N, C-alpha and C positions, 0 to 999 in steps of 0.2 A: 547609454543610449535608449528610447522609450521602447516600448515594446510594438508601438506602430512602426518604427522605421527598421526593426529588426528584419532582416532576410529581402528588403526592399533594394531592387535593382535600382540606381540611380544614375543618370548620365548628368554631366556639369558641362557647360557651355559658357566659357569667358575668356576673356585675352587680357585686358590690363591689370594695373596695380589694384584698381578698385575691386576685380572680382577674387582677388587672393585671400582676403579674410573669410569670405564665404565658403570657398574649398578647404580652407585649412579648418574652419568650423567643422564640416562635414568630416572631415578626416579624422580630426581629434574627437569627435562623437563616435567614431568607429563604424559610421554608416558604409555601405558597399557602393563605393564607386566605380562603377564597372568600364566607364570611358570617358575621357576629357575630350571635348572638341573646343578648338581654338582656332584663331585665322592665321593663314600660312606665313612662316617667316620672312621678315620684308628686310630690305636693306636698311641700314642707318649710320649715322655718325659720317664723319669725314670719307673714312674709308669705305662706306657703303658696303659692309659685311653683313651678311644675313643675322638678324637678331630674332632670339627666340622670345615669345610673348612671357610675360610674368607668369601667366597661368601654365605656360609649357614646361616651363623653367620647373615650378612647385611639381607638376604631375610626373616629369620624369625622375626626380629625387624621389616620389613614391612609387615609383615603376608602375604608373598607370598607363594604358593603352592611350594613345594621342591621336586624334584624327582632326586634319586640317584640310577640308575642301575649299576650294576657291570660293564655290556656292553650294548654297542647298536649293536655290530654285532651279537652276539648270542643270543640275547633275543628277540624274536619275539613278544612277549606281550609288551614290554618296547617299541618297535618301533610302534606298534599298538596304545599305549596309548599317543604317541606322535602326531601320525598321527589325531587322534582325537580331538587335541585340537585346529585343524584348524587356525592355526598360519598364519600370513602375510610374518614373517620373523623371523628366528632365529639368534641371535647373538651370536657368539662364540669367547670369550677371555680366552685362555690357560687353557681350559678345560679339557684336559690330555686323551680323551678317542677318539679312533678313530669312525669317522661317516662314516656309509656304505652309498651305494647311496639312499637307502629307506629313509634314515634321510635326506639326502641332499635335495631329492626331495619332502619332506614333505609340508614344508611353500610354500606359492604361490610365494613367490620371490625367494625362495633358503634360504641358509646359507651364514652369512657375517662374516668374521674373522678379529679381530683387531691382527695382526701380529708385533713383535717387531723387525723388521729390515726393510732395503731397498731393498724389493725382485727385483731381484731373488737373491741377497747377503742373505747367511745365512737363508736358508730354515731349518727348523728342531726345535730341543729340547731347544737349548741355545744360541739363536743368541745375546742376550745382552752380555754375557758374552766372545763369541768368537769375537765379535767386538772389545771389549777391548783388549783381549789377541794378536788378529791381529795387532793391532796399526792403525786401521781404524781412518780415520780423521773425519768421519760423521757416524751417524746411524739416526734411524728414525722410524716411524711406517707406516704400509700400511693398508688400508682398502681392503679386498680382498674378491672376490666371491669365494667360497669354492668348491673344487672338489675333487674327491675321492682320488687322489695324495696327497703328503706330501707337503703342501703350494706351490702348482703348479697353483692354480687358478688364474685369471686375476686380477689387481689391479683397484679399484675405484680411490683412492685417496691416497696419499702419503705426510707425512708431514716429515722434514729432521731437523736434530739438530747436531751441532759440539760436538767433543768430548773435554772435558778440558784435559789439560795436565796431571791432579791428577784424572782423571776420573776412578771411581770403578765399579765393577759390580753392585753394591747395588745404587750408585748414579745414573748411566745410568738407571736402572730399574726402579727407583722412577719417573725420569724425564718422560720416555718415558709411563708409566703407565698413567699419566696425560695427555700426548701429545695424546696419543691413545684414550683417553675418548673425548678429543676434536676433534678429526678428525673424530671419529664415529658421532657425534652429527653434524658436517657439511656435511658430506656425506649421511647419512642415508636418508634424506627427498628424496634426488634425486635418491637415489638407489631403493627406494619405489614407486616413481611415473614413474620410468623407464627414466628418462631423463639423466642421468649419465650413460656412456657406459664404461664397464672396458676395460682396455688395457693387452694385452696378455703378458706373462714375456718373456725376452729374453733368452732363453735356453743356449746359449753359455755364459752366465755369471753367471750361477748357482754356488751357493757354498752352503756347508752343514755345519750346527751348531750342532755337534754331542753331544749327552749327555756327562754333565761331570762325572768325575770320581774322586775319591779322591787320585787314585795314580798318576794323572799327577799334581796334587798339590803339589807334593815333589820336592823341588828345587834341580836342578842341577847346581852347582856353575860354572860348565865349560861352562855353555850357555853365551851369550853376557850379560850385565848389563842392557841394554834396554829390552830384551826378560825377564830377571828375574823381573824386576820392573813391566811390563806388566802383568806377572803372578799373583803378589802379589796383582795387584790392580784387576784383571780379577775375581780372586776367592775369593774377599771380598764382601758379607759375608759367601760365601760358595763355595767350600769346604773349602778355607781357605788355602793359602801355607804353607808349612812346612818344617823344617829340622832338622836332628838329631844332638844333641850335648851330644857326650858320649852316654848313654842310654837313653836318654829323647829326645823327641819329641817337638820341639818349634813351634809353629804357629806364621806365621809372617803376622802382619796386615797391615803395613805401611813402605816405603821406600822413598829415596831420590836417584836422578841420578845426576852425574855432582858434581859442586863445585871444591873444591881443593882436594879432596881424590886421584885422579890419580896421583896427583904429589908425593903420598907417595910411590909409585911403584919403590923404587931406588932399590931394589932387587928383584929376580925372587920367588915369593911365589907362593904355589900352590893355587887352586881355592879353596874357601871355608875358607882361613886363615883370623882370624880377624886382622886386621892391627893396629887398634886404637878403644877404646870403652871409650865414656864420653858423658856428657849429651845431646850433639846434636845428640848422634847414635852409632851404631856401623858399623864400616868400613870394609867391608868384600870383598876379592879378588874374583873377576869374571874371567870368560874366557876372557875378555878383557878390563878390567879395575876394578873398585871399585863400590859397593853400597852399601849405607849407610842403616841400618835398623832403623827405627824411632819408630817402635810400634810391640810389640810381646806379646806373651802369652805362658809362660812356664805351664808345664802339671799340673792341679787341682787348677790353678789361673785363674783371669780374666784378659783381655788384660791390658797391661800398658804399660807405655812409656819406652824407653831403658834406660833413666835416672833412673826411679824407678825400672827396673830389676838390673840395674849395683849397685844399694845399697847394694844386697843381694848377688852379683856374680861378680866376675873379669873376664874379658875374653880376654885380651892381650894375642895374641900368639896361642889361641887356634883355631880349625879348625871345622867349621861347615860340616855336610854331612857325 
C-alpha cells in the first residue's frame, strides 16, 4: 500500500460481478474499507429466493459493514448515515443507484467511479455491449470524478484495450473488470493526495449506451451479416440473440462470418433461409450474404454446437424468423 492510501477511510459502492475485482484489489492492497454499499437483496431464479449481490457476498466474507438502502435520493436517514462515516473517498463501481449531490459531497475527496468505456464514448448503462455491437475497434476503462450528471465527470485516468474479432459482451466484461481494478489502484493514490488533475470530457464526442432490452436481441435476417454477427457477440451472455423457427425460439450463442458461404448464393434466397447445415455450422442468408451459426440453444435445452443440434433436426431449406 502506498503512503497516500495509508489511513484513508474508503467506502466502496458496487453490486454485480464487474465490481468484484475492484473491491478485491482494494482489500488485497490493505486499504481501510470502512463500509460497503450494494443494492438490496433481490428475488432470483425459479424459486424467487432472495439473492445476495456478488459484492455483498465478498463484503460479508471479509466481515465488512454492509449498507443496502433502496434509494439515496429519497432516504435522508441513509444519506445522514453515510455522511457520519466520515470517509475520505467513495469508490463506485456499477452500483446501480443514482447518487444525489449530498452523497457526492460527503467524502472528503468526493466519489470516484470506475466506468467501463473510453468516456465520453458510451456513457450510460450498457457501455460494454454497445461497444461490441457498434463494432468499435477499442474499448477501455476510465477512472472518473463523479458529478450529478450521468457519467459526465472529468476523467483522472484511462486504460485502453483492443477488441478481438471474436469479442463477446462476456469476454469484454471480464477483461474490463480486471483492467478497471488495476486502473483504480494506479490512480487512487494520486487522486487522494490531489496531484492527479482530472480532464473534462469533450461534449461533442458523447455517445450513450442505453439499457439493453430482450426485444433488440431478436435477429432481423435482412440486416447485414456483420451487424448480425456483432449482435450475437454483443448479447452473449445476456440477453442472447434469438430467432424463430416455426413456433420455437432458438437462442443463438455463436456465429462465423465469411469463408466460402457467400459462394453458395447462386440463386436469390430470402433472408433467414438456411442454405446448408452440417457439422461446421448452419449457413443462413442475410441481407447482404451468409452468416454461419455455430452454437445455439433450443427451448428447454442447454447451449450446444450446431453439429449436436443437427443430430436431432434437419434444417436444409427451412427459414428462420
